HTML snippet that shows the backbone in 3Dmol.js (N, CA, C, O; Angstrom):
<script src="https://3Dmol.org/build/3Dmol-min.js"></script>
<div id="view" style="width:600px;height:400px;position:relative"></div>
<script>
const pdb = `
ATOM      1  N   MET A   1     267.520  -3.268  58.378  1.00  0.00           N
ATOM      2  CA  MET A   1     266.891  -3.658  59.621  1.00  0.00           C
ATOM      3  C   MET A   1     265.385  -3.476  59.557  1.00  0.00           C
ATOM      4  O   MET A   1     264.644  -4.250  60.165  1.00  0.00           O
ATOM      5  N   ALA A   2     264.926  -2.479  58.840  1.00  0.00           N
ATOM      6  CA  ALA A   2     263.490  -2.225  58.778  1.00  0.00           C
ATOM      7  C   ALA A   2     262.774  -3.357  58.035  1.00  0.00           C
ATOM      8  O   ALA A   2     261.616  -3.657  58.325  1.00  0.00           O
ATOM      9  N   ASP A   3     263.461  -3.979  57.084  1.00  0.00           N
ATOM     10  CA  ASP A   3     262.848  -5.070  56.342  1.00  0.00           C
ATOM     11  C   ASP A   3     262.591  -6.279  57.234  1.00  0.00           C
ATOM     12  O   ASP A   3     261.581  -6.963  57.073  1.00  0.00           O
ATOM     13  N   GLN A   4     263.491  -6.546  58.166  1.00  0.00           N
ATOM     14  CA  GLN A   4     263.323  -7.698  59.050  1.00  0.00           C
ATOM     15  C   GLN A   4     262.107  -7.533  59.944  1.00  0.00           C
ATOM     16  O   GLN A   4     261.381  -8.503  60.161  1.00  0.00           O
ATOM     17  N   SER A   5     261.861  -6.356  60.464  1.00  0.00           N
ATOM     18  CA  SER A   5     260.711  -6.158  61.346  1.00  0.00           C
ATOM     19  C   SER A   5     259.401  -6.219  60.562  1.00  0.00           C
ATOM     20  O   SER A   5     258.363  -6.578  61.117  1.00  0.00           O
ATOM     21  N   ASP A   6     259.446  -5.870  59.278  1.00  0.00           N
ATOM     22  CA  ASP A   6     258.240  -5.963  58.458  1.00  0.00           C
ATOM     23  C   ASP A   6     257.913  -7.410  58.086  1.00  0.00           C
ATOM     24  O   ASP A   6     256.745  -7.757  57.917  1.00  0.00           O
ATOM     25  N   GLU A   7     258.927  -8.243  57.959  1.00  0.00           N
ATOM     26  CA  GLU A   7     258.726  -9.623  57.564  1.00  0.00           C
ATOM     27  C   GLU A   7     258.376 -10.536  58.734  1.00  0.00           C
ATOM     28  O   GLU A   7     257.852 -11.631  58.525  1.00  0.00           O
ATOM     29  N   TYR A   8     258.654 -10.108  59.946  1.00  0.00           N
ATOM     30  CA  TYR A   8     258.443 -10.972  61.111  1.00  0.00           C
ATOM     31  C   TYR A   8     256.990 -11.426  61.275  1.00  0.00           C
ATOM     32  O   TYR A   8     256.771 -12.621  61.477  1.00  0.00           O
ATOM     33  N   PRO A   9     255.978 -10.540  61.198  1.00  0.00           N
ATOM     34  CA  PRO A   9     254.590 -11.026  61.335  1.00  0.00           C
ATOM     35  C   PRO A   9     254.190 -12.032  60.256  1.00  0.00           C
ATOM     36  O   PRO A   9     253.418 -12.954  60.519  1.00  0.00           O
ATOM     37  N   ALA A  10     254.704 -11.856  59.069  1.00  0.00           N
ATOM     38  CA  ALA A  10     254.404 -12.811  57.998  1.00  0.00           C
ATOM     39  C   ALA A  10     255.011 -14.177  58.306  1.00  0.00           C
ATOM     40  O   ALA A  10     254.388 -15.206  58.044  1.00  0.00           O
ATOM     41  N   HIS A  11     256.219 -14.192  58.859  1.00  0.00           N
ATOM     42  CA  HIS A  11     256.863 -15.448  59.224  1.00  0.00           C
ATOM     43  C   HIS A  11     256.113 -16.130  60.370  1.00  0.00           C
ATOM     44  O   HIS A  11     255.951 -17.350  60.362  1.00  0.00           O
ATOM     45  N   VAL A  12     255.668 -15.372  61.328  1.00  0.00           N
ATOM     46  CA  VAL A  12     254.921 -15.934  62.457  1.00  0.00           C
ATOM     47  C   VAL A  12     253.612 -16.534  61.965  1.00  0.00           C
ATOM     48  O   VAL A  12     253.234 -17.625  62.391  1.00  0.00           O
ATOM     49  N   GLN A  13     252.925 -15.842  61.083  1.00  0.00           N
ATOM     50  CA  GLN A  13     251.662 -16.343  60.550  1.00  0.00           C
ATOM     51  C   GLN A  13     251.882 -17.634  59.745  1.00  0.00           C
ATOM     52  O   GLN A  13     251.096 -18.576  59.849  1.00  0.00           O
ATOM     53  N   THR A  14     252.941 -17.667  58.953  1.00  0.00           N
ATOM     54  CA  THR A  14     253.257 -18.871  58.180  1.00  0.00           C
ATOM     55  C   THR A  14     253.609 -20.035  59.095  1.00  0.00           C
ATOM     56  O   THR A  14     253.193 -21.167  58.849  1.00  0.00           O
ATOM     57  N   PHE A  15     254.372 -19.765  60.150  1.00  0.00           N
ATOM     58  CA  PHE A  15     254.751 -20.811  61.094  1.00  0.00           C
ATOM     59  C   PHE A  15     253.529 -21.373  61.809  1.00  0.00           C
ATOM     60  O   PHE A  15     253.424 -22.587  61.982  1.00  0.00           O
ATOM     61  N   GLU A  16     252.609 -20.519  62.223  1.00  0.00           N
ATOM     62  CA  GLU A  16     251.401 -20.981  62.906  1.00  0.00           C
ATOM     63  C   GLU A  16     250.517 -21.807  61.969  1.00  0.00           C
ATOM     64  O   GLU A  16     249.951 -22.818  62.386  1.00  0.00           O
ATOM     65  N   ALA A  17     250.396 -21.389  60.722  1.00  0.00           N
ATOM     66  CA  ALA A  17     249.602 -22.150  59.756  1.00  0.00           C
ATOM     67  C   ALA A  17     250.238 -23.511  59.494  1.00  0.00           C
ATOM     68  O   ALA A  17     249.534 -24.518  59.409  1.00  0.00           O
ATOM     69  N   PHE A  18     251.549 -23.550  59.366  1.00  0.00           N
ATOM     70  CA  PHE A  18     252.246 -24.811  59.143  1.00  0.00           C
ATOM     71  C   PHE A  18     252.114 -25.725  60.353  1.00  0.00           C
ATOM     72  O   PHE A  18     251.964 -26.937  60.196  1.00  0.00           O
ATOM     73  N   SER A  19     252.167 -25.164  61.556  1.00  0.00           N
ATOM     74  CA  SER A  19     252.013 -25.960  62.769  1.00  0.00           C
ATOM     75  C   SER A  19     250.626 -26.586  62.837  1.00  0.00           C
ATOM     76  O   SER A  19     250.488 -27.737  63.249  1.00  0.00           O
ATOM     77  N   LYS A  20     249.599 -25.841  62.438  1.00  0.00           N
ATOM     78  CA  LYS A  20     248.241 -26.391  62.415  1.00  0.00           C
ATOM     79  C   LYS A  20     248.119 -27.500  61.379  1.00  0.00           C
ATOM     80  O   LYS A  20     247.440 -28.498  61.617  1.00  0.00           O
ATOM     81  N   LEU A  21     248.762 -27.337  60.247  1.00  0.00           N
ATOM     82  CA  LEU A  21     248.733 -28.358  59.206  1.00  0.00           C
ATOM     83  C   LEU A  21     249.409 -29.643  59.673  1.00  0.00           C
ATOM     84  O   LEU A  21     248.908 -30.738  59.417  1.00  0.00           O
ATOM     85  N   VAL A  22     250.534 -29.516  60.350  1.00  0.00           N
ATOM     86  CA  VAL A  22     251.245 -30.684  60.866  1.00  0.00           C
ATOM     87  C   VAL A  22     250.411 -31.374  61.939  1.00  0.00           C
ATOM     88  O   VAL A  22     250.331 -32.602  61.958  1.00  0.00           O
ATOM     89  N   LEU A  23     249.790 -30.606  62.834  1.00  0.00           N
ATOM     90  CA  LEU A  23     248.949 -31.174  63.876  1.00  0.00           C
ATOM     91  C   LEU A  23     247.764 -31.918  63.273  1.00  0.00           C
ATOM     92  O   LEU A  23     247.434 -33.020  63.709  1.00  0.00           O
ATOM     93  N   PHE A  24     247.124 -31.320  62.274  1.00  0.00           N
ATOM     94  CA  PHE A  24     246.010 -31.988  61.600  1.00  0.00           C
ATOM     95  C   PHE A  24     246.459 -33.283  60.951  1.00  0.00           C
ATOM     96  O   PHE A  24     245.759 -34.293  61.032  1.00  0.00           O
ATOM     97  N   SER A  25     247.608 -33.267  60.313  1.00  0.00           N
ATOM     98  CA  SER A  25     248.118 -34.470  59.651  1.00  0.00           C
ATOM     99  C   SER A  25     248.397 -35.583  60.652  1.00  0.00           C
ATOM    100  O   SER A  25     248.083 -36.745  60.393  1.00  0.00           O
ATOM    101  N   ILE A  26     248.978 -35.237  61.781  1.00  0.00           N
ATOM    102  CA  ILE A  26     249.276 -36.244  62.809  1.00  0.00           C
ATOM    103  C   ILE A  26     247.989 -36.815  63.384  1.00  0.00           C
ATOM    104  O   ILE A  26     247.868 -38.030  63.537  1.00  0.00           O
ATOM    105  N   LEU A  27     247.028 -35.958  63.703  1.00  0.00           N
ATOM    106  CA  LEU A  27     245.766 -36.432  64.258  1.00  0.00           C
ATOM    107  C   LEU A  27     245.003 -37.294  63.254  1.00  0.00           C
ATOM    108  O   LEU A  27     244.405 -38.301  63.631  1.00  0.00           O
ATOM    109  N   PHE A  28     245.021 -36.908  61.993  1.00  0.00           N
ATOM    110  CA  PHE A  28     244.346 -37.697  60.967  1.00  0.00           C
ATOM    111  C   PHE A  28     245.008 -39.050  60.790  1.00  0.00           C
ATOM    112  O   PHE A  28     244.324 -40.057  60.607  1.00  0.00           O
ATOM    113  N   LEU A  29     246.330 -39.085  60.842  1.00  0.00           N
ATOM    114  CA  LEU A  29     247.050 -40.346  60.713  1.00  0.00           C
ATOM    115  C   LEU A  29     246.739 -41.279  61.879  1.00  0.00           C
ATOM    116  O   LEU A  29     246.548 -42.479  61.679  1.00  0.00           O
ATOM    117  N   VAL A  30     246.688 -40.738  63.091  1.00  0.00           N
ATOM    118  CA  VAL A  30     246.342 -41.548  64.265  1.00  0.00           C
ATOM    119  C   VAL A  30     244.916 -42.076  64.138  1.00  0.00           C
ATOM    120  O   VAL A  30     244.657 -43.240  64.443  1.00  0.00           O
ATOM    121  N   LEU A  31     243.994 -41.231  63.692  1.00  0.00           N
ATOM    122  CA  LEU A  31     242.612 -41.670  63.490  1.00  0.00           C
ATOM    123  C   LEU A  31     242.545 -42.777  62.443  1.00  0.00           C
ATOM    124  O   LEU A  31     241.862 -43.783  62.638  1.00  0.00           O
ATOM    125  N   LEU A  32     243.245 -42.594  61.350  1.00  0.00           N
ATOM    126  CA  LEU A  32     243.245 -43.588  60.278  1.00  0.00           C
ATOM    127  C   LEU A  32     243.813 -44.925  60.745  1.00  0.00           C
ATOM    128  O   LEU A  32     243.242 -45.978  60.460  1.00  0.00           O
ATOM    129  N   LEU A  33     244.918 -44.887  61.451  1.00  0.00           N
ATOM    130  CA  LEU A  33     245.538 -46.131  61.915  1.00  0.00           C
ATOM    131  C   LEU A  33     244.683 -46.834  62.957  1.00  0.00           C
ATOM    132  O   LEU A  33     244.604 -48.063  62.965  1.00  0.00           O
ATOM    133  N   SER A  34     244.040 -46.067  63.838  1.00  0.00           N
ATOM    134  CA  SER A  34     243.180 -46.707  64.839  1.00  0.00           C
ATOM    135  C   SER A  34     241.943 -47.321  64.185  1.00  0.00           C
ATOM    136  O   SER A  34     241.485 -48.381  64.613  1.00  0.00           O
ATOM    137  N   CYS A  35     241.401 -46.681  63.169  1.00  0.00           N
ATOM    138  CA  CYS A  35     240.254 -47.256  62.458  1.00  0.00           C
ATOM    139  C   CYS A  35     240.657 -48.510  61.693  1.00  0.00           C
ATOM    140  O   CYS A  35     239.896 -49.475  61.634  1.00  0.00           O
ATOM    141  N   MET A  36     241.836 -48.499  61.114  1.00  0.00           N
ATOM    142  CA  MET A  36     242.316 -49.697  60.422  1.00  0.00           C
ATOM    143  C   MET A  36     242.527 -50.842  61.409  1.00  0.00           C
ATOM    144  O   MET A  36     242.225 -51.994  61.096  1.00  0.00           O
ATOM    145  N   ALA A  37     243.041 -50.534  62.595  1.00  0.00           N
ATOM    146  CA  ALA A  37     243.237 -51.572  63.605  1.00  0.00           C
ATOM    147  C   ALA A  37     241.902 -52.128  64.072  1.00  0.00           C
ATOM    148  O   ALA A  37     241.765 -53.339  64.250  1.00  0.00           O
ATOM    149  N   LEU A  38     240.921 -51.266  64.272  1.00  0.00           N
ATOM    150  CA  LEU A  38     239.599 -51.747  64.661  1.00  0.00           C
ATOM    151  C   LEU A  38     238.994 -52.640  63.583  1.00  0.00           C
ATOM    152  O   LEU A  38     238.414 -53.684  63.883  1.00  0.00           O
ATOM    153  N   GLY A  39     239.130 -52.228  62.344  1.00  0.00           N
ATOM    154  CA  GLY A  39     238.523 -52.979  61.253  1.00  0.00           C
ATOM    155  C   GLY A  39     239.210 -54.290  60.953  1.00  0.00           C
ATOM    156  O   GLY A  39     238.547 -55.294  60.692  1.00  0.00           O
ATOM    157  N   LEU A  40     240.533 -54.294  60.987  1.00  0.00           N
ATOM    158  CA  LEU A  40     241.273 -55.496  60.590  1.00  0.00           C
ATOM    159  C   LEU A  40     241.517 -56.444  61.760  1.00  0.00           C
ATOM    160  O   LEU A  40     241.262 -57.644  61.654  1.00  0.00           O
ATOM    161  N   VAL A  41     242.003 -55.917  62.854  1.00  0.00           N
ATOM    162  CA  VAL A  41     242.362 -56.768  63.986  1.00  0.00           C
ATOM    163  C   VAL A  41     241.138 -57.063  64.853  1.00  0.00           C
ATOM    164  O   VAL A  41     240.958 -58.188  65.320  1.00  0.00           O
ATOM    165  N   GLY A  42     240.304 -56.052  65.062  1.00  0.00           N
ATOM    166  CA  GLY A  42     239.162 -56.221  65.956  1.00  0.00           C
ATOM    167  C   GLY A  42     237.909 -56.751  65.302  1.00  0.00           C
ATOM    168  O   GLY A  42     236.919 -57.004  65.988  1.00  0.00           O
ATOM    169  N   ASN A  43     237.924 -56.929  63.981  1.00  0.00           N
ATOM    170  CA  ASN A  43     236.754 -57.392  63.228  1.00  0.00           C
ATOM    171  C   ASN A  43     235.516 -56.536  63.487  1.00  0.00           C
ATOM    172  O   ASN A  43     234.408 -57.059  63.601  1.00  0.00           O
ATOM    173  N   LEU A  44     235.705 -55.239  63.578  1.00  0.00           N
ATOM    174  CA  LEU A  44     234.597 -54.300  63.763  1.00  0.00           C
ATOM    175  C   LEU A  44     234.589 -53.328  62.588  1.00  0.00           C
ATOM    176  O   LEU A  44     234.821 -52.130  62.753  1.00  0.00           O
ATOM    177  N   GLY A  45     234.321 -53.858  61.417  1.00  0.00           N
ATOM    178  CA  GLY A  45     234.411 -53.063  60.194  1.00  0.00           C
ATOM    179  C   GLY A  45     233.442 -51.910  60.141  1.00  0.00           C
ATOM    180  O   GLY A  45     233.819 -50.800  59.765  1.00  0.00           O
ATOM    181  N   LEU A  46     232.173 -52.156  60.520  1.00  0.00           N
ATOM    182  CA  LEU A  46     231.170 -51.093  60.455  1.00  0.00           C
ATOM    183  C   LEU A  46     231.462 -49.988  61.457  1.00  0.00           C
ATOM    184  O   LEU A  46     231.357 -48.806  61.130  1.00  0.00           O
ATOM    185  N   LEU A  47     231.828 -50.370  62.677  1.00  0.00           N
ATOM    186  CA  LEU A  47     232.178 -49.366  63.687  1.00  0.00           C
ATOM    187  C   LEU A  47     233.404 -48.570  63.256  1.00  0.00           C
ATOM    188  O   LEU A  47     233.482 -47.362  63.479  1.00  0.00           O
ATOM    189  N   SER A  48     234.344 -49.247  62.647  1.00  0.00           N
ATOM    190  CA  SER A  48     235.545 -48.594  62.151  1.00  0.00           C
ATOM    191  C   SER A  48     235.216 -47.572  61.068  1.00  0.00           C
ATOM    192  O   SER A  48     235.764 -46.469  61.052  1.00  0.00           O
ATOM    193  N   LEU A  49     234.323 -47.948  60.172  1.00  0.00           N
ATOM    194  CA  LEU A  49     233.920 -47.040  59.100  1.00  0.00           C
ATOM    195  C   LEU A  49     233.211 -45.803  59.653  1.00  0.00           C
ATOM    196  O   LEU A  49     233.504 -44.677  59.250  1.00  0.00           O
ATOM    197  N   VAL A  50     232.282 -46.022  60.573  1.00  0.00           N
ATOM    198  CA  VAL A  50     231.537 -44.905  61.173  1.00  0.00           C
ATOM    199  C   VAL A  50     232.481 -43.996  61.965  1.00  0.00           C
ATOM    200  O   VAL A  50     232.388 -42.772  61.878  1.00  0.00           O
ATOM    201  N   LEU A  51     233.380 -44.595  62.729  1.00  0.00           N
ATOM    202  CA  LEU A  51     234.338 -43.808  63.499  1.00  0.00           C
ATOM    203  C   LEU A  51     235.283 -43.034  62.587  1.00  0.00           C
ATOM    204  O   LEU A  51     235.632 -41.890  62.879  1.00  0.00           O
ATOM    205  N   GLY A  52     235.691 -43.643  61.500  1.00  0.00           N
ATOM    206  CA  GLY A  52     236.597 -42.962  60.569  1.00  0.00           C
ATOM    207  C   GLY A  52     235.937 -41.781  59.889  1.00  0.00           C
ATOM    208  O   GLY A  52     236.522 -40.701  59.808  1.00  0.00           O
ATOM    209  N   ILE A  53     234.725 -41.977  59.401  1.00  0.00           N
ATOM    210  CA  ILE A  53     234.019 -40.879  58.729  1.00  0.00           C
ATOM    211  C   ILE A  53     233.656 -39.785  59.727  1.00  0.00           C
ATOM    212  O   ILE A  53     233.857 -38.600  59.461  1.00  0.00           O
ATOM    213  N   GLY A  54     233.123 -40.190  60.871  1.00  0.00           N
ATOM    214  CA  GLY A  54     232.758 -39.204  61.896  1.00  0.00           C
ATOM    215  C   GLY A  54     233.959 -38.451  62.439  1.00  0.00           C
ATOM    216  O   GLY A  54     233.897 -37.240  62.654  1.00  0.00           O
ATOM    217  N   GLY A  55     235.043 -39.165  62.659  1.00  0.00           N
ATOM    218  CA  GLY A  55     236.253 -38.524  63.163  1.00  0.00           C
ATOM    219  C   GLY A  55     236.869 -37.553  62.165  1.00  0.00           C
ATOM    220  O   GLY A  55     237.370 -36.493  62.540  1.00  0.00           O
ATOM    221  N   THR A  56     236.825 -37.926  60.896  1.00  0.00           N
ATOM    222  CA  THR A  56     237.352 -37.039  59.857  1.00  0.00           C
ATOM    223  C   THR A  56     236.516 -35.764  59.757  1.00  0.00           C
ATOM    224  O   THR A  56     237.060 -34.666  59.642  1.00  0.00           O
ATOM    225  N   ILE A  57     235.203 -35.916  59.801  1.00  0.00           N
ATOM    226  CA  ILE A  57     234.325 -34.734  59.752  1.00  0.00           C
ATOM    227  C   ILE A  57     234.546 -33.871  60.992  1.00  0.00           C
ATOM    228  O   ILE A  57     234.589 -32.644  60.898  1.00  0.00           O
ATOM    229  N   ALA A  58     234.685 -34.514  62.157  1.00  0.00           N
ATOM    230  CA  ALA A  58     234.925 -33.759  63.387  1.00  0.00           C
ATOM    231  C   ALA A  58     236.250 -33.000  63.331  1.00  0.00           C
ATOM    232  O   ALA A  58     236.329 -31.851  63.765  1.00  0.00           O
ATOM    233  N   LEU A  59     237.288 -33.642  62.797  1.00  0.00           N
ATOM    234  CA  LEU A  59     238.585 -32.957  62.664  1.00  0.00           C
ATOM    235  C   LEU A  59     238.485 -31.758  61.715  1.00  0.00           C
ATOM    236  O   LEU A  59     239.004 -30.681  62.009  1.00  0.00           O
ATOM    237  N   LEU A  60     237.828 -31.950  60.600  1.00  0.00           N
ATOM    238  CA  LEU A  60     237.693 -30.847  59.628  1.00  0.00           C
ATOM    239  C   LEU A  60     236.919 -29.679  60.235  1.00  0.00           C
ATOM    240  O   LEU A  60     237.311 -28.522  60.079  1.00  0.00           O
ATOM    241  N   ILE A  61     235.821 -29.982  60.926  1.00  0.00           N
ATOM    242  CA  ILE A  61     235.025 -28.917  61.545  1.00  0.00           C
ATOM    243  C   ILE A  61     235.824 -28.219  62.649  1.00  0.00           C
ATOM    244  O   ILE A  61     235.802 -26.993  62.758  1.00  0.00           O
ATOM    245  N   ALA A  62     236.524 -29.005  63.461  1.00  0.00           N
ATOM    246  CA  ALA A  62     237.294 -28.407  64.561  1.00  0.00           C
ATOM    247  C   ALA A  62     238.387 -27.478  64.028  1.00  0.00           C
ATOM    248  O   ALA A  62     238.583 -26.385  64.559  1.00  0.00           O
ATOM    249  N   PHE A  63     239.082 -27.896  63.007  1.00  0.00           N
ATOM    250  CA  PHE A  63     240.142 -27.038  62.479  1.00  0.00           C
ATOM    251  C   PHE A  63     239.596 -25.858  61.700  1.00  0.00           C
ATOM    252  O   PHE A  63     240.248 -24.817  61.618  1.00  0.00           O
ATOM    253  N   ALA A  64     238.405 -26.004  61.124  1.00  0.00           N
ATOM    254  CA  ALA A  64     237.791 -24.857  60.432  1.00  0.00           C
ATOM    255  C   ALA A  64     237.306 -23.822  61.431  1.00  0.00           C
ATOM    256  O   ALA A  64     237.452 -22.622  61.200  1.00  0.00           O
ATOM    257  N   VAL A  65     236.730 -24.271  62.539  1.00  0.00           N
ATOM    258  CA  VAL A  65     236.201 -23.338  63.534  1.00  0.00           C
ATOM    259  C   VAL A  65     237.336 -22.696  64.330  1.00  0.00           C
ATOM    260  O   VAL A  65     237.324 -21.488  64.570  1.00  0.00           O
ATOM    261  N   LEU A  66     238.314 -23.502  64.737  1.00  0.00           N
ATOM    262  CA  LEU A  66     239.400 -22.976  65.545  1.00  0.00           C
ATOM    263  C   LEU A  66     240.485 -22.288  64.736  1.00  0.00           C
ATOM    264  O   LEU A  66     241.304 -21.551  65.285  1.00  0.00           O
ATOM    265  N   GLY A  67     240.490 -22.526  63.428  1.00  0.00           N
ATOM    266  CA  GLY A  67     241.527 -21.955  62.571  1.00  0.00           C
ATOM    267  C   GLY A  67     241.207 -20.566  62.200  1.00  0.00           C
ATOM    268  O   GLY A  67     241.974 -19.928  61.478  1.00  0.00           O
TER     269      GLY A  67
END
`;
const viewer = $3Dmol.createViewer("view");
viewer.addModel(pdb, "pdb");
viewer.setStyle({}, {cartoon: {color: "spectrum"}});
viewer.zoomTo();
viewer.render();
</script>
């Protein structure tokens, strides 16, 4: 029983890290798909490129600061 209580904080920390990774992946995928839609369907290639690069940098900074 003592082993289970010692392992619990490690499991919680792993679960929280995995949850952040999944959230980042979903947000990045949505950003990527919206930029592709802007570039291909909307014929706004330059805006799509700027939004994609800026959004990716913003996501990385947000997860680094909040993580």
